[in-house]
C-alpha positions as semicolon CSV with decimal commas, in nm:
position;residue;x (nm);y (nm);z (nm)
1;M;6,384;8,688;5,332
2;Q;6,569;9,020;5,310
3;A;6,799;9,147;5,584
4;P;6,574;9,444;5,671
5;Q;6,280;9,210;5,720
6;I;6,485;8,984;5,946
7;A;6,594;9,285;6,149
8;Q;6,233;9,394;6,188
9;I;6,128;9,047;6,306
10;V;6,414;9,031;6,562
11;S;6,322;9,377;6,688
12;L;5,958;9,276;6,727
13;M;6,055;8,957;6,913
14;R;6,268;9,156;7,156
15;K;5,989;9,405;7,220
16;T;5,743;9,119;7,276
17;Q;5,981;8,947;7,518
18;L;6,031;9,271;7,710
19;F;5,655;9,319;7,729
20;F;5,598;8,977;7,883
21;I;5,883;9,021;8,132
22;S;5,741;9,357;8,238
23;A;5,390;9,213;8,264
24;F;5,514;8,923;8,476
25;A;5,694;9,161;8,711
26;L;5,376;9,368;8,740
27;V;5,177;9,058;8,835
28;L;5,428;8,967;9,105
29;F;5,415;9,322;9,237
30;S;5,037;9,321;9,251
31;C;5,027;8,981;9,427
32;G;5,177;9,103;9,752
33;T;5,547;9,177;9,699
34;E;5,493;9,552;9,696
35;P;5,648;9,748;9,984
36;K;5,416;9,794;10,282
37;K;5,421;10,088;10,518
38;N;5,580;9,886;10,796
39;A;5,733;9,600;10,597
40;G;6,065;9,767;10,518
41;L;6,313;9,626;10,271
42;L;6,274;9,258;10,365
43;P;5,950;9,060;10,320
44;V;5,726;8,973;10,613
45;I;5,660;8,597;10,616
46;G;5,334;8,437;10,729
47;E;4,964;8,505;10,711
48;R;4,841;8,862;10,727
49;Q;4,504;9,025;10,766
50;L;4,349;9,367;10,747
51;A;4,318;9,551;11,077
52;P;3,970;9,657;11,199
53;N;4,041;10,012;11,086
54;G;4,046;9,882;10,728
55;T;4,382;10,041;10,655
56;D;4,666;9,879;10,850
57;T;4,794;9,524;10,805
58;I;4,826;9,277;11,091
59;Y;5,122;9,043;11,032
60;H;5,196;8,699;11,173
61;T;5,414;8,726;11,484
62;V;5,595;8,482;11,710
63;G;5,396;8,429;12,030
64;N;5,508;8,455;12,391
65;F;5,734;8,184;12,531
66;S;5,940;8,090;12,834
67;F;6,229;7,842;12,821
68;T;6,552;7,773;13,011
69;N;6,897;7,833;12,863
70;Q;7,227;7,651;12,911
71;F;7,304;7,858;13,222
72;G;6,977;7,776;13,395
73;E;6,833;8,121;13,321
74;T;6,476;8,182;13,207
75;V;6,458;8,326;12,855
76;S;6,127;8,465;12,734
77;E;5,991;8,707;12,477
78;K;6,089;8,983;12,723
79;N;6,456;8,910;12,648
80;T;6,396;8,974;12,278
81;S;6,216;9,305;12,330
82;G;6,376;9,572;12,113
83;K;6,612;9,317;11,956
84;I;6,660;9,137;11,626
85;Y;6,716;8,766;11,672
86;V;6,768;8,441;11,485
87;A;6,597;8,119;11,596
88;D;6,655;7,757;11,501
89;F;6,594;7,400;11,621
90;F;6,847;7,124;11,695
91;F;6,936;6,856;11,953
92;A;7,267;6,786;12,117
93;S;7,307;6,420;12,015
94;C;7,224;6,489;11,649
95;Q;7,499;6,369;11,417
96;S;7,347;6,468;11,083
97;I;7,275;6,836;11,014
98;C;7,303;6,982;11,366
99;P;7,686;7,000;11,386
100;I;7,691;7,186;11,054
101;M;7,412;7,418;11,164
102;S;7,586;7,492;11,493
103;K;7,911;7,579;11,316
104;R;7,720;7,812;11,083
105;M;7,545;7,966;11,384
106;G;7,887;8,027;11,535
107;R;7,975;8,225;11,223
108;L;7,657;8,430;11,268
109;Q;7,740;8,492;11,633
110;D;8,088;8,616;11,542
111;A;7,938;8,866;11,298
112;F;7,727;9,031;11,571
113;K;7,895;8,938;11,899
114;S;7,945;9,305;11,989
115;D;7,593;9,408;11,891
116;P;7,369;9,445;12,199
117;E;7,057;9,443;11,982
118;F;7,112;9,095;11,838
119;L;7,040;8,752;11,991
120;I;7,035;8,384;11,893
121;L;6,779;8,134;12,026
122;S;6,847;7,765;11,952
123;H;6,571;7,532;12,073
124;T;6,634;7,165;12,143
125;V;6,372;6,926;12,005
126;N;6,491;6,662;12,255
127;P;6,431;6,831;12,592
128;M;6,396;6,492;12,762
129;N;6,773;6,441;12,727
130;D;6,904;6,789;12,660
131;T;6,925;6,914;13,016
132;V;7,082;7,243;13,119
133;E;7,409;7,059;13,181
134;V;7,405;6,890;12,840
135;L;7,329;7,218;12,664
136;N;7,603;7,393;12,861
137;E;7,859;7,143;12,733
138;Y;7,721;7,172;12,381
139;G;7,747;7,549;12,402
140;K;8,111;7,528;12,507
141;K;8,183;7,300;12,213
142;Y;8,053;7,556;11,963
143;G;8,158;7,870;12,147
144;A;7,813;7,997;12,244
145;L;7,852;8,325;12,434
146;K;7,646;8,402;12,743
147;G;7,392;8,672;12,671
148;K;7,429;8,626;12,297
149;W;7,353;8,265;12,198
150;N;7,091;8,089;12,410
151;L;7,051;7,710;12,386
152;L;6,698;7,652;12,510
153;T;6,518;7,359;12,670
154;G;6,176;7,330;12,828
155;E;5,845;7,149;12,795
156;K;5,843;6,945;12,476
157;K;5,490;7,043;12,370
158;K;5,565;7,413;12,409
159;I;5,882;7,380;12,202
160;Y;5,702;7,191;11,927
161;D;5,408;7,432;11,937
162;I;5,622;7,742;11,896
163;A;5,812;7,574;11,612
164;R;5,490;7,506;11,423
165;D;5,272;7,801;11,521
166;G;5,531;8,068;11,589
167;Y;5,823;8,004;11,355
168;L;5,624;7,805;11,094
169;V;5,873;7,515;11,081
170;N;5,876;7,145;11,174
171;A;5,980;6,988;11,504
172;L;5,876;6,624;11,544
173;Q;5,964;6,317;11,748
174;D;5,968;5,950;11,637
175;D;5,910;6,017;11,270
176;G;6,101;5,707;11,157
177;T;6,437;5,880;11,109
178;P;6,749;5,702;11,240
179;E;6,794;5,960;11,518
180;G;6,428;5,971;11,619
181;F;6,367;6,340;11,555
182;L;6,285;6,561;11,261
183;H;6,348;6,932;11,274
184;S;6,391;7,212;11,025
185;E;6,735;7,315;10,902
186;L;6,615;7,673;10,868
187;F;6,747;7,977;11,051
188;L;6,459;8,221;11,115
189;L;6,524;8,595;11,114
190;I;6,290;8,777;11,356
191;D;6,255;9,154;11,375
192;K;6,187;9,380;11,675
193;Q;5,811;9,342;11,620
194;K;5,839;8,958;11,644
195;R;5,772;8,916;11,271
196;I;5,952;8,656;11,057
197;R;6,159;8,845;10,801
198;G;6,361;8,564;10,643
199;M;6,425;8,188;10,631
200;Y;6,772;8,054;10,550
201;D;6,924;7,707;10,509
202;G;7,148;7,674;10,814
203;T;7,362;7,410;10,646
204;D;7,450;7,638;10,354
205;S;7,737;7,881;10,411
206;M;7,620;8,113;10,134
207;Q;7,271;8,128;10,286
208;V;7,422;8,218;10,622
209;E;7,622;8,498;10,461
210;K;7,295;8,620;10,308
211;L;7,141;8,608;10,654
212;I;7,424;8,820;10,794
213;S;7,367;9,069;10,516
214;D;6,991;9,075;10,578
215;V;7,039;9,138;10,950
216;K;7,233;9,449;10,855
217;V;6,953;9,552;10,619
218;L;6,694;9,496;10,893
219;K;6,891;9,717;11,131
220;T;6,841;10,010;10,892
221;E;6,461;10,002;10,924
């Protein structure tokens, strides 16, 4: 085969490859990754439906809640009004992923400790043992700041319900694990409209840095 013919074949292969890459990107775009009017630069996670007016989109949002933090204060959805926040699930006696997650959350807190529009909500999945006093000591251990990082306890069913139905993650008791609880390692980024805008592995330092970056992006919306 002559060199010009080889060159023509290589050129055709490259054009074909570019075509399929472009087509694949177009399919992704048409399947729901296109920017929405109110979606901003980060995706909105969860089910969505068309509003009765046939134009607007109704996104999944985190429902109302009321828990108690490590200082004995009631923390509800009212405390998150007009704020961006990050939520996660843990328990104080956990010796597996929780210490790592709490250290990573401390890094997140440091990044926004002077930002009045940012909060952290960490929910215990073991409220039977994680009393206000226990959570207060846990908060001191990891440097949780009052008014910034809330360690929350409350009724077990309500905690598990908001994990599953609100934040779309797991929170289970007696699942056969050595410590008796199963909970997600994810950090959930929630915007001012109570929508989930990102999920990040709380045990992964690079993921947490990505979360910090995404909070800054979200603040530009």
